[in-house]
C-alpha positions as MATLAB code, in Angstrom:
seq = 'MYNLPNLLTISRIAVIPLIFISVYFPWAWYAYFAAILFIVASITDYLDGYFARLYNQTSAFGRLLDPIADKLLVGSALVVILAKSDTMVSLKITYIPIFVILCREILVSGLREFLREVNVGMPVTRLAKWKTGFQMTALSMMLLRGFWCWGQIGEFLLWIAGILTFITGYQYFQKSLDYVKETEGVLKPEAKEIVVEIKAKAPAAKKEKPIKTAVTIKKTPAKKSAAKKQSVKKAKASKK';
ca = [
       5.768   -3.986   17.660;
       3.060   -4.862   20.189;
       0.781   -1.872   19.672;
      -2.986   -2.164   19.219;
      -3.042   -2.526   15.393;
      -0.402   -5.262   15.455;
      -2.170   -7.085   18.299;
      -5.360   -7.123   16.231;
      -3.428   -8.575   13.305;
      -1.851  -11.230   15.536;
      -5.285  -12.131   16.947;
      -6.481  -12.750   13.384;
      -3.818  -15.418   13.044;
      -4.455  -16.851   16.518;
      -8.091  -17.777   15.764;
      -7.220  -19.713   12.595;
      -6.618  -23.068   14.398;
      -9.961  -22.698   16.205;
     -11.716  -22.168   12.873;
      -9.972  -25.121   11.266;
     -10.858  -27.499   14.141;
     -14.518  -27.189   13.127;
     -13.723  -29.666   10.331;
     -13.342  -32.449   12.929;
     -16.283  -31.496   15.161;
     -19.714  -32.515   13.846;
     -21.546  -30.299   16.309;
     -23.596  -27.530   14.752;
     -22.913  -25.100   17.579;
     -19.156  -25.309   17.021;
     -19.604  -24.627   13.309;
     -21.479  -21.444   14.181;
     -18.825  -20.592   16.747;
     -16.130  -20.940   14.066;
     -18.173  -18.768   11.710;
     -18.485  -16.049   14.366;
     -14.736  -16.203   14.959;
     -14.160  -15.751   11.240;
     -16.504  -12.739   11.128;
     -14.787  -11.083   14.107;
     -11.368  -11.764   12.576;
     -12.551  -10.254    9.281;
     -13.628   -7.095   11.110;
     -10.175   -6.779   12.681;
      -8.771   -6.641    9.147;
     -10.394   -3.210    8.865;
      -9.812   -2.117   12.452;
      -6.044   -2.683   12.498;
      -5.532   -0.340    9.550;
      -7.989    2.194   10.987;
      -6.285    2.358   14.380;
      -2.829    2.413   12.777;
      -3.787    5.551   10.837;
      -5.710    7.082   13.744;
      -2.923    6.750   16.313;
      -0.070    7.002   13.789;
       1.164    3.529   14.709;
       2.057    2.205   11.287;
       5.074   -0.078   11.347;
       7.072   -2.350    9.084;
       5.991   -5.318   11.200;
       2.333   -4.491   10.591;
       2.846   -4.058    6.841;
       4.580   -7.423    6.738;
       2.097   -9.345    8.882;
      -1.213   -7.883    7.655;
      -1.291   -9.483    4.158;
       0.009  -12.755    5.607;
      -2.802  -12.821    8.180;
      -5.389  -12.138    5.465;
      -4.151  -14.976    3.281;
      -4.008  -17.433    6.173;
      -7.518  -16.525    7.304;
      -9.043  -16.772    3.828;
      -7.128  -19.972    3.058;
      -8.284  -21.673    6.259;
     -11.925  -20.726    5.592;
     -11.702  -22.109    2.044;
     -10.242  -25.373    3.363;
     -13.098  -25.680    5.863;
     -15.659  -25.085    3.106;
     -14.012  -27.657    0.854;
     -13.866  -30.181    3.690;
     -17.582  -29.663    4.370;
     -18.596  -29.174    0.758;
     -21.519  -31.583    1.114;
     -23.238  -29.115    3.458;
     -21.664  -25.757    2.540;
     -21.562  -25.929   -1.271;
     -24.825  -26.421   -3.147;
     -23.350  -26.304   -6.663;
     -20.141  -28.041   -7.650;
     -19.361  -25.202  -10.031;
     -18.637  -23.053   -6.958;
     -15.293  -24.840   -6.774;
     -14.101  -22.608   -9.642;
     -13.923  -19.313   -7.662;
     -12.453  -21.218   -4.715;
      -9.703  -22.555   -7.000;
      -9.127  -19.070   -8.499;
      -8.818  -17.463   -5.059;
      -6.325  -20.061   -3.812;
      -4.186  -19.799   -6.956;
      -4.227  -16.011   -6.849;
      -3.045  -15.906   -3.235;
      -0.117  -18.170   -4.092;
       0.684  -16.082   -7.181;
       0.666  -12.752   -5.334;
       2.773  -14.180   -2.505;
       5.400  -15.275   -5.021;
       5.339  -11.898   -6.786;
       5.736  -10.011   -3.506;
       8.681  -12.177   -2.544;
      10.363  -11.568   -5.907;
       9.785   -7.812   -5.892;
      10.894   -7.482   -2.270;
      14.304   -8.903   -3.223;
      14.798   -6.062   -5.707;
      13.323   -3.412   -3.354;
      10.191   -2.845   -5.436;
       6.922   -2.383   -3.568;
       3.549   -3.715   -4.680;
       0.927   -1.562   -2.942;
      -2.630   -2.775   -2.467;
      -5.017   -1.275   -5.017;
      -8.565   -0.084   -4.329;
      -9.953   -2.940   -6.407;
      -8.004   -5.402   -4.265;
      -9.637   -3.937   -1.152;
     -13.066   -4.451   -2.723;
     -12.035   -8.002   -3.530;
     -11.114   -8.625    0.108;
     -14.451   -7.233    1.267;
     -16.410   -9.528   -1.067;
     -14.278  -12.495   -0.030;
     -14.799  -11.978    3.691;
     -18.537  -11.387    3.309;
     -19.046  -14.399    1.041;
     -17.073  -16.779    3.244;
     -18.829  -15.551    6.388;
     -22.248  -16.223    4.857;
     -21.191  -19.637    3.572;
     -19.903  -20.633    7.008;
     -23.272  -19.582    8.464;
     -25.227  -21.758    6.083;
     -27.888  -22.614    8.663;
     -29.483  -19.184    8.647;
     -32.136  -18.478    6.019;
     -30.574  -18.468    2.511;
     -27.230  -16.995    3.494;
     -25.354  -19.905    1.962;
     -26.765  -19.304   -1.523;
     -26.128  -15.556   -1.274;
     -22.601  -16.319   -0.079;
     -21.944  -18.508   -3.127;
     -23.129  -15.710   -5.432;
     -20.857  -13.194   -3.694;
     -18.010  -15.693   -3.901;
     -18.326  -15.640   -7.688;
     -18.008  -11.849   -7.655;
     -14.990  -12.165   -5.371;
     -13.509  -14.761   -7.733;
     -13.843  -12.419  -10.718;
     -12.263   -9.520   -8.814;
      -9.560  -11.878   -7.582;
      -8.678  -12.881  -11.141;
      -8.557   -9.242  -12.302;
      -6.349   -8.050   -9.439;
      -4.078  -11.064   -9.805;
      -3.603  -10.261  -13.481;
      -2.881   -6.605  -12.655;
      -0.197   -7.550  -10.148;
       1.330  -10.015  -12.591;
       1.347   -7.376  -15.352;
       3.139   -4.873  -13.092;
       5.765   -7.455  -12.228;
       6.154   -8.351  -15.903;
       6.642   -4.687  -16.813;
       9.404   -4.441  -14.222;
      11.105   -7.528  -15.647;
      10.918   -6.079  -19.179;
      12.369   -2.802  -17.959;
      15.294   -4.479  -16.230;
      15.973   -6.629  -19.274;
      16.133   -3.535  -21.494;
      12.965   -4.233  -23.452;
      11.267   -0.906  -24.194;
       7.930   -0.347  -25.859;
       8.009    1.186  -29.391;
       6.063    4.270  -28.301;
       8.568    4.865  -25.499;
      11.433    4.859  -28.029;
       9.618    7.401  -30.232;
       9.073    9.707  -27.265;
      12.769    9.575  -26.376;
      13.797   10.380  -29.962;
      11.336   13.262  -30.157;
      12.587   14.800  -26.945;
      16.177   14.530  -28.082;
      15.355   16.199  -31.410;
      13.615   19.143  -29.749;
      16.247   19.673  -27.099;
      18.414   22.715  -28.005;
      22.123   22.212  -28.357;
      24.080   23.388  -25.375;
      26.350   26.350  -25.953;
      30.008   25.667  -25.686;
      31.593   27.653  -22.910;
      34.853   29.433  -23.589;
      37.775   28.089  -21.645;
      38.895   30.342  -18.815;
      42.539   31.350  -19.089;
      44.422   31.665  -15.873;
      47.994   32.821  -15.359;
      50.056   30.377  -13.442;
      53.518   31.330  -12.189;
      55.909   28.529  -11.567;
      58.802   29.146   -9.253;
      61.862   27.115   -9.929;
      63.666   25.902   -6.867;
      67.253   24.792   -7.103;
      67.640   21.086   -7.143;
      69.112   19.462   -4.093;
      72.642   18.323   -4.377;
      73.188   14.668   -4.249;
      74.822   13.084   -1.223;
      77.873   12.013   -3.241;
      78.481   15.555   -4.477;
      78.240   16.934   -0.964;
      80.806   14.444    0.272;
      83.244   15.379   -2.540;
      82.946   19.068   -1.677;
      83.604   18.361    1.971;
      86.739   16.327    1.077;
      88.072   19.129   -1.129;
      87.678   21.653    1.656;
      89.408   19.367    4.095;
      92.416   18.824    1.789;
      92.811   22.606    1.371;
      92.974   23.007    5.099;
];
């Protein structure tokens, strides 16, 4: 459980309170310190998976904790940005991708919990990995809004991340909905036609002739009842 990949994942959760405290500290240096912590934690999101594959240290604990750590890290950064929106958000319309990202994380968490109960996995898609990359980059640049025009570039990237977030959230929801339809017995019309066509083309199975076997039954004399035995014994005794 406490191998290098899992320790990196745990460290990503450990820095979240330090990032969130920047909301209460007005000092500029602490805001930059929190931004650097967020960037380092975002890098560990890649490193934990890399080292797990490199050293063959994948584990159920890591698969469970990794998506949770990502959601907590992204959620805390979004809360910090919303709390300091007067300095970190130049356009109020940027609240839309922030709202989409938060709603999507809640949606996917609920879907994973539902599918886990029925032993159905929901693997991370390639598009979802791109979404995570855009999210981490955009939030890092928005937290470092004192340098050049990083804040404006971060807001633009956040819109791209918001679009990818919406698409991946819809894909996950559609997969879960397909599973629900399958379990409820609702099949698509084209699926029914395929089944009928296969059944029509399938050749009829030849009937096998029954195999005759000779069975000999040996009859064994039935056992005499106890009453009959006693009567025979009495007759013999009277003769004597």
